[in-house]
C-alpha positions as CSV (number, residue, x, y, z in Angstrom):
1,M,298.9,-15.7,-70.5
2,K,296.5,-14.6,-73.3
3,K,293.0,-15.6,-72.6
4,A,289.9,-15.8,-74.8
5,L,286.3,-16.2,-73.6
6,I,283.8,-17.4,-76.3
7,S,280.1,-17.3,-75.9
8,D,277.4,-18.4,-78.4
9,W,275.8,-14.9,-78.4
10,Y,275.1,-11.8,-76.4
11,Y,271.7,-10.2,-76.7
12,V,270.0,-10.6,-73.3
13,N,271.1,-10.8,-69.7
14,G,270.1,-14.3,-68.7
15,G,271.6,-17.3,-66.9
16,A,274.5,-17.9,-69.3
17,E,275.4,-14.2,-69.0
18,K,275.6,-14.4,-65.2
19,V,278.2,-17.2,-65.7
20,I,280.2,-14.9,-68.0
21,H,279.9,-12.0,-65.5
22,S,281.4,-14.3,-62.7
23,I,284.2,-15.6,-64.9
24,N,285.1,-11.9,-65.7
25,S,285.0,-11.2,-62.0
26,I,287.8,-13.8,-61.6
27,W,290.0,-12.7,-64.6
28,N,289.3,-9.3,-66.2
29,D,291.7,-9.6,-69.1
30,F,289.8,-11.8,-71.5
31,D,289.3,-11.1,-75.2
32,H,285.7,-11.8,-76.0
33,F,284.2,-13.6,-79.0
34,A,280.6,-14.4,-79.9
35,L,278.5,-15.0,-83.0
36,I,276.6,-11.8,-82.3
37,D,276.7,-9.0,-79.7
38,F,273.6,-6.8,-79.3
39,L,273.9,-6.0,-75.6
40,N,272.6,-2.7,-74.4
41,E,275.2,-0.6,-72.5
42,S,274.0,-1.4,-69.0
43,D,274.1,-5.1,-69.7
44,R,277.5,-4.8,-71.4
45,A,278.9,-3.0,-68.3
46,Y,277.6,-5.8,-66.1
47,I,278.4,-8.9,-68.2
48,L,281.6,-7.8,-70.1
49,N,283.0,-5.0,-68.0
50,G,282.0,-2.7,-70.8
51,K,284.0,-4.6,-73.4
52,R,282.6,-5.5,-76.8
53,A,282.9,-9.0,-78.2
54,K,284.5,-9.7,-81.5
55,T,281.6,-11.0,-83.6
56,S,281.2,-13.2,-86.7
57,F,279.8,-12.4,-90.1
58,I,276.3,-13.3,-88.7
59,Q,276.3,-9.9,-86.8
60,K,275.9,-8.1,-90.2
61,L,273.1,-10.3,-91.7
62,P,269.7,-8.6,-92.2
63,T,267.1,-9.1,-89.5
64,V,269.6,-11.1,-87.3
65,K,268.8,-8.8,-84.3
66,Q,265.2,-9.8,-84.5
67,N,265.7,-13.6,-84.9
68,H,269.3,-14.9,-85.0
69,R,268.2,-18.6,-84.8
70,K,266.9,-18.6,-88.4
71,F,270.6,-18.5,-89.4
72,L,271.2,-21.8,-87.5
73,Q,272.7,-23.5,-90.5
74,L,275.5,-20.9,-90.6
75,F,276.5,-21.1,-86.9
76,P,279.1,-23.9,-87.3
77,I,280.8,-22.0,-90.2
78,A,280.8,-18.8,-88.3
79,I,282.2,-20.1,-85.0
80,E,285.1,-21.9,-86.8
81,Q,286.2,-18.7,-88.5
82,F,287.5,-17.1,-85.3
83,D,291.3,-16.9,-85.2
84,L,292.4,-18.0,-81.7
85,K,296.0,-19.0,-82.5
86,D,297.5,-16.5,-80.1
87,Y,295.7,-17.6,-77.0
88,E,297.0,-20.0,-74.4
89,L,293.7,-20.4,-72.5
90,I,290.3,-20.6,-74.2
91,I,287.1,-20.9,-72.1
92,S,283.9,-21.4,-74.0
93,S,280.4,-20.9,-72.4
94,S,278.2,-23.0,-74.6
95,S,274.6,-24.1,-75.1
96,A,275.0,-24.2,-78.9
97,V,278.2,-23.9,-80.9
98,A,280.8,-21.9,-78.9
99,K,282.6,-25.1,-77.9
100,G,283.2,-25.8,-81.6
101,V,285.9,-23.1,-82.0
102,K,289.1,-24.3,-83.7
103,T,292.0,-24.9,-81.3
104,R,295.5,-26.5,-81.4
105,K,296.8,-29.3,-79.2
106,D,299.1,-26.9,-77.4
107,Q,296.1,-24.7,-76.3
108,L,294.0,-25.4,-73.3
109,H,290.2,-25.3,-74.1
110,I,287.8,-25.6,-71.2
111,C,284.1,-25.6,-72.0
112,Y,281.4,-24.6,-69.4
113,C,278.5,-26.5,-71.0
114,H,275.0,-25.2,-70.1
115,S,273.6,-27.9,-72.4
116,P,274.4,-29.7,-75.7
117,M,272.6,-27.7,-78.4
118,R,268.9,-28.0,-77.3
119,Y,267.2,-27.4,-80.6
120,A,269.5,-29.9,-82.4
121,W,268.9,-32.6,-79.7
122,D,266.2,-32.7,-77.1
123,L,264.1,-29.7,-78.3
124,Q,264.3,-30.4,-82.0
125,D,260.5,-31.1,-82.4
126,Q,259.6,-28.0,-80.3
127,Y,262.0,-25.8,-82.3
128,L,260.7,-27.0,-85.7
129,K,257.1,-26.5,-84.6
130,D,257.7,-23.0,-83.1
131,S,259.5,-22.0,-86.3
132,G,256.8,-23.4,-88.6
133,L,259.3,-25.9,-90.0
134,D,257.7,-29.1,-89.0
135,K,255.9,-29.8,-92.3
136,G,256.5,-29.8,-96.0
137,L,259.6,-29.1,-98.0
138,K,260.9,-26.5,-95.5
139,G,260.5,-29.0,-92.8
140,F,262.4,-31.7,-94.7
141,Y,265.3,-29.2,-95.3
142,A,265.3,-28.1,-91.6
143,K,265.6,-31.7,-90.4
144,F,268.4,-32.2,-92.9
145,V,270.2,-29.2,-91.6
146,L,269.7,-30.3,-87.9
147,N,271.1,-33.7,-88.8
148,K,274.2,-32.2,-90.2
149,I,274.6,-29.9,-87.2
150,R,274.3,-32.9,-84.8
151,K,277.1,-34.7,-86.6
152,W,279.2,-31.5,-86.5
153,D,278.4,-31.0,-82.8
154,V,279.6,-34.5,-81.8
155,R,282.8,-34.2,-84.0
156,N,283.7,-30.8,-82.7
157,S,283.2,-31.7,-79.1
158,E,286.7,-33.3,-79.5
159,N,288.1,-29.7,-79.6
160,V,287.3,-29.4,-75.9
161,D,290.0,-30.6,-73.4
162,F,287.8,-30.5,-70.3
163,F,284.1,-30.1,-69.9
164,I,282.4,-28.5,-67.0
165,A,278.7,-29.2,-66.7
166,N,276.2,-26.9,-65.0
167,S,274.4,-29.8,-63.3
168,N,274.5,-33.6,-63.0
169,H,271.6,-33.6,-65.4
170,I,273.8,-32.0,-68.1
171,A,276.8,-34.1,-67.1
172,Q,274.7,-37.2,-68.0
173,R,273.7,-35.6,-71.4
174,I,277.3,-34.7,-72.2
175,K,278.2,-38.4,-71.5
176,K,275.3,-39.7,-73.6
177,I,275.8,-37.4,-76.6
178,Y,279.6,-36.7,-76.7
179,N,280.8,-39.7,-74.7
180,R,282.8,-37.3,-72.5
181,E,283.2,-37.1,-68.8
182,S,282.7,-33.7,-67.1
183,T,283.0,-31.9,-63.8
184,V,279.9,-30.4,-62.3
185,I,280.1,-26.8,-61.1
186,Y,276.7,-25.3,-60.4
187,P,276.1,-21.8,-61.9
188,P,276.4,-18.6,-59.8
189,V,273.3,-17.3,-58.0
190,D,273.4,-13.8,-56.5
191,V,272.1,-14.9,-53.1
192,D,273.2,-11.6,-51.6
193,F,270.9,-9.6,-53.9
194,F,268.0,-12.0,-53.5
195,S,267.9,-11.6,-49.8
196,L,265.6,-13.3,-47.2
197,E,262.1,-12.1,-46.6
198,K,260.2,-14.0,-43.9
199,L,256.8,-12.2,-44.2
200,K,255.0,-13.6,-47.3
201,E,251.9,-12.3,-49.0
202,D,248.9,-14.2,-50.4
203,Y,250.0,-14.8,-54.0
204,Y,251.9,-17.2,-56.1
205,F,254.5,-16.0,-58.6
206,T,256.1,-17.1,-61.8
207,A,258.6,-15.3,-64.1
208,S,260.2,-16.2,-67.4
209,R,260.4,-15.3,-71.0
210,L,257.0,-16.2,-72.3
211,V,257.9,-18.8,-74.9
212,S,256.5,-22.2,-75.4
213,Y,259.2,-24.4,-73.8
214,K,258.9,-22.5,-70.5
215,K,255.4,-24.0,-70.1
216,T,253.9,-20.9,-68.5
217,Q,250.5,-21.7,-70.2
218,L,250.3,-24.8,-68.1
219,I,250.7,-22.7,-64.9
220,V,248.0,-20.3,-66.1
221,E,245.6,-23.1,-66.9
222,A,246.2,-24.6,-63.5
223,F,245.3,-21.4,-61.7
224,N,242.3,-20.9,-63.9
225,E,241.0,-23.9,-62.0
226,L,241.9,-22.4,-58.6
227,P,240.0,-19.1,-58.7
228,H,240.5,-18.5,-55.0
229,L,244.3,-18.3,-55.4
230,K,246.1,-15.4,-56.9
231,L,249.0,-15.8,-59.5
232,I,251.3,-13.0,-60.7
233,V,253.1,-13.6,-64.0
234,A,256.2,-11.6,-64.8
235,G,257.9,-11.6,-68.2
236,D,257.3,-10.8,-71.9
237,G,257.5,-12.8,-75.1
238,P,255.6,-14.1,-78.0
239,E,253.0,-15.9,-75.8
240,F,252.1,-12.8,-73.7
241,E,248.9,-11.8,-75.5
242,K,247.7,-15.4,-75.8
243,L,248.2,-16.1,-72.1
244,Q,246.4,-12.9,-71.2
245,K,243.4,-13.9,-73.3
246,I,243.0,-17.3,-71.6
247,A,243.7,-16.2,-68.0
248,K,240.9,-15.6,-65.5
249,S,240.6,-12.7,-63.2
250,N,242.8,-14.2,-60.4
251,I,245.8,-14.0,-62.7
252,E,247.7,-10.8,-63.1
253,F,250.3,-10.1,-65.8
254,V,253.0,-7.5,-65.0
255,G,255.1,-7.8,-68.1
256,F,258.9,-7.4,-68.0
257,V,260.1,-6.2,-64.6
258,D,263.6,-5.0,-63.7
259,A,265.8,-6.8,-61.2
260,S,264.6,-4.9,-58.1
261,K,260.9,-5.5,-58.9
262,L,261.6,-9.1,-59.7
263,K,263.3,-9.5,-56.3
264,R,260.4,-7.9,-54.5
265,Y,257.8,-10.1,-56.2
266,M,260.0,-13.1,-55.4
267,Q,260.5,-12.2,-51.7
268,K,256.8,-11.6,-50.9
269,A,255.4,-14.6,-52.8
270,K,254.1,-17.6,-50.9
271,A,255.6,-19.8,-53.6
272,F,257.4,-19.6,-57.0
273,V,255.9,-21.9,-59.7
274,F,258.2,-23.3,-62.3
275,A,256.9,-25.7,-65.0
276,A,259.9,-25.9,-67.4
277,E,262.4,-28.7,-67.7
278,E,265.7,-26.7,-67.3
279,D,269.3,-27.8,-67.4
280,F,269.9,-26.1,-64.1
281,G,267.4,-23.3,-63.6
282,I,268.8,-20.2,-61.8
283,I,265.5,-18.5,-61.0
284,P,264.1,-21.2,-58.7
285,V,267.3,-20.9,-56.7
286,E,266.9,-17.1,-56.6
287,A,263.4,-17.7,-55.2
288,Q,264.8,-20.0,-52.5
289,A,267.4,-17.4,-51.6
290,C,264.5,-15.1,-50.8
291,G,263.2,-17.8,-48.5
292,T,260.4,-18.6,-51.0
293,P,259.5,-22.2,-51.6
294,V,259.3,-23.6,-55.2
295,I,256.6,-25.7,-56.9
296,A,258.5,-27.3,-59.8
297,F,258.4,-30.0,-62.5
298,R,260.2,-33.1,-61.2
299,K,262.8,-33.3,-64.0
300,G,266.1,-31.6,-64.9
301,G,268.1,-29.3,-62.8
302,T,265.4,-28.6,-60.2
303,L,265.9,-32.1,-58.8
304,E,269.3,-30.9,-57.7
305,T,268.2,-27.5,-56.3
306,V,264.8,-28.2,-54.6
307,I,264.4,-30.5,-51.6
308,E,261.0,-32.0,-51.6
309,N,258.7,-30.9,-48.7
310,K,261.6,-28.8,-47.2
311,T,262.3,-26.1,-49.9
312,G,259.4,-26.9,-52.2
313,V,257.2,-29.5,-53.8
314,F,257.2,-31.3,-57.2
315,F,254.7,-32.3,-59.8
316,Q,255.2,-35.4,-61.9
317,E,254.0,-34.3,-65.4
318,Q,253.8,-31.1,-67.4
319,N,250.0,-30.7,-67.4
320,P,247.6,-28.3,-65.6
321,Q,246.0,-31.0,-63.4
322,K,249.3,-32.2,-61.9
323,I,250.4,-28.6,-61.3
324,K,247.0,-28.0,-59.6
325,E,247.5,-31.1,-57.4
326,A,251.0,-29.9,-56.4
327,I,249.6,-26.5,-55.4
328,V,246.8,-28.1,-53.3
329,N,249.5,-30.3,-51.7
330,F,251.7,-27.2,-51.1
331,E,248.9,-25.5,-49.2
332,Q,249.0,-28.2,-46.6
333,I,252.8,-27.9,-45.8
334,K,254.5,-25.3,-43.5
335,F,257.8,-24.1,-44.9
336,D,260.6,-22.3,-43.0
337,P,262.0,-19.4,-45.1
338,Q,265.3,-19.5,-43.1
339,I,265.9,-23.1,-43.9
340,I,265.0,-22.5,-47.6
341,R,267.5,-19.6,-47.8
342,Y,270.2,-21.7,-46.0
343,H,269.9,-24.3,-48.7
344,A,270.2,-21.7,-51.5
345,M,273.5,-20.4,-50.1
346,K,275.3,-23.5,-51.5
347,F,274.8,-22.0,-55.0
348,S,276.3,-18.6,-54.3
349,K,278.5,-16.6,-56.7
350,Q,281.5,-16.8,-54.4
351,R,281.3,-20.6,-54.4
352,F,281.1,-20.7,-58.2
353,E,284.0,-18.3,-58.6
354,N,286.2,-20.2,-56.2
355,E,285.5,-23.6,-57.9
356,I,286.0,-22.3,-61.4
357,K,289.3,-20.5,-60.5
358,E,290.6,-23.6,-58.8
359,F,289.6,-25.9,-61.7
360,V,291.0,-23.7,-64.5
361,E,294.3,-22.9,-62.7
362,D,294.8,-26.6,-61.9
363,K,294.3,-27.7,-65.5
364,F,296.5,-24.9,-66.8
365,R,299.4,-25.8,-64.4
366,K,299.1,-29.5,-65.5
367,S,299.1,-28.5,-69.2
368,C,302.3,-26.5,-69.0
């Protein structure tokens, strides 16, 4: 059986790439395709077993490595140009356009959907604002392009034979946008690497790419009002300098940290603070695998991964005051690291790989 694995792009080692790594751990004979591939060699070895993806014409466009999203209007054309006629099984890992690859009726196409395209649907206004395309003639044209992409996205969702959603939250969005049913298989979390630490230190921790939709600024503003509590912020991105300037002395920025340092910060923190609305959110589960409770926004995937007052607490709105109230509430509750880790084990890599293998092989047998 010839197999193809299509991702939107490869340029960082994030949550979607952990899914790719696990799928490659099940079957190591995929041919890989992506709009772009700018992985460094260590990430390539981990994610793609050292292989290089066949890329689209977008790979060769000027400045694409610095900002590939400015070529958004070309994504549908690029993904449709891949020739997959020789493949019996096609798996797409998609939060944008990968699921739009052209397939025939005698090919099996399974899509692991991280989300319908965020900047064409729920994050459109944020995307336009961050790109400086929310006003004027450029703004008008950007909205025109996004409208065309939404229509393309719905139409090409019909190329998928079976959807797998990364959470019930995303399953509901797949139903709403594409009118398709999906099977929920939670992403893999390396609970063996993120091991239990029962002895916590007196600081809170947050980590993410420092971009607007991660809402790290709200966390910083909340801790500005709690000067007796220490916050450590890990991560880099366009908001790094701005956040440093507004932060008070109880907040420490450590920049990008490697996996071993991230784990250590996570293990020793009294709580991990998470303000984004994520489709699933792997990093709050990694924190729980360390026995570290989570303070999270009550929306999106964290509703499926955090148990209130047992593995963490929630805040109702994305604003500093509500985060502050949740932290004050958290300080009154005693959490058991062992129970928190036990809960995180249900999201393990082995569980993911078993469920994906069973799902794909069952669908392939029935399609033959």
